[in-house]
C-alpha positions as CSV (number, residue, x, y, z in Angstrom):
1,X,117.4,-123.8,-56.5
2,X,116.4,-125.5,-53.1
3,X,120.6,-125.9,-53.0
4,X,121.3,-122.6,-53.7
5,X,118.3,-121.1,-50.8
6,X,121.0,-124.0,-48.4
7,X,124.0,-121.9,-49.0
8,X,122.9,-118.5,-48.2
9,X,125.3,-117.0,-50.7
10,X,126.0,-113.9,-49.1
11,X,125.4,-111.0,-52.4
12,X,127.9,-108.9,-53.2
13,X,127.6,-105.4,-55.8
14,X,130.3,-103.6,-57.4
15,X,131.6,-100.6,-55.0
16,X,129.3,-97.4,-57.3
17,X,132.9,-95.5,-56.4
18,X,135.5,-97.5,-58.0
19,X,133.4,-97.9,-61.2
20,X,135.4,-95.9,-63.8
21,X,133.1,-92.9,-65.7
22,X,133.5,-94.1,-69.7
23,X,132.1,-97.5,-68.8
24,X,128.9,-95.8,-70.6
25,X,130.4,-94.3,-73.8
26,X,130.3,-95.8,-77.0
27,X,134.4,-97.2,-78.4
28,X,135.4,-95.2,-82.2
29,X,138.3,-97.7,-82.3
30,X,139.6,-101.4,-82.1
31,X,137.7,-104.8,-83.2
32,X,136.1,-107.3,-81.3
33,X,136.2,-111.4,-82.5
34,X,133.2,-113.2,-82.8
35,X,133.4,-116.7,-83.2
36,X,129.2,-118.3,-84.6
37,X,127.4,-120.9,-86.3
38,X,125.6,-120.0,-89.7
39,X,123.1,-121.8,-89.5
40,X,120.1,-123.5,-92.6
41,X,118.4,-120.6,-91.5
42,X,121.5,-118.0,-93.5
43,X,121.2,-115.6,-90.9
44,X,124.2,-115.1,-87.9
45,X,123.0,-113.3,-84.1
46,X,125.6,-110.8,-83.9
47,X,124.1,-108.7,-80.3
48,X,120.8,-110.3,-80.8
49,X,121.0,-108.4,-84.6
50,X,120.5,-110.6,-87.5
51,X,122.4,-110.6,-90.4
52,X,121.9,-111.9,-93.6
53,X,124.6,-115.0,-95.8
54,X,125.6,-116.5,-98.7
55,X,124.0,-120.1,-99.3
56,X,127.2,-121.7,-99.6
57,X,128.1,-120.4,-96.1
58,X,125.6,-122.6,-94.4
59,X,127.0,-124.8,-91.9
60,X,130.4,-123.5,-91.0
61,X,131.6,-121.4,-88.2
62,X,133.5,-118.3,-89.1
63,X,134.6,-115.4,-87.7
64,X,132.3,-112.2,-87.3
65,X,134.4,-109.6,-86.8
66,X,133.3,-106.1,-86.1
67,X,135.2,-103.3,-86.9
68,X,133.8,-100.2,-84.8
69,X,135.7,-97.4,-87.3
70,X,135.0,-98.7,-89.6
71,X,131.3,-100.4,-89.1
72,X,132.0,-102.9,-91.1
73,X,130.6,-106.4,-89.8
74,X,133.5,-109.2,-92.0
75,X,133.5,-112.3,-92.2
76,X,136.1,-115.2,-91.8
77,X,136.5,-119.0,-92.5
78,X,138.0,-121.9,-94.2
79,X,135.9,-121.8,-97.0
80,X,137.8,-121.9,-100.5
């Protein structure tokens, strides 16, 4: 922290007039993809929401896809 204080950084904030008006609107379509590790507690954390998963998926990386239009969370991985 001392090093940061010595630098005297200039803080810059976005110009309020340049922020798009739609940034607060919730999306109605699109998909969001996240890579997550399923730990021994058998839950995945997606934006601070916990979702339970089956035991056979423990200790594996998966792609969690949020389909906004369908309101579904889908998991994709390499398990056969």
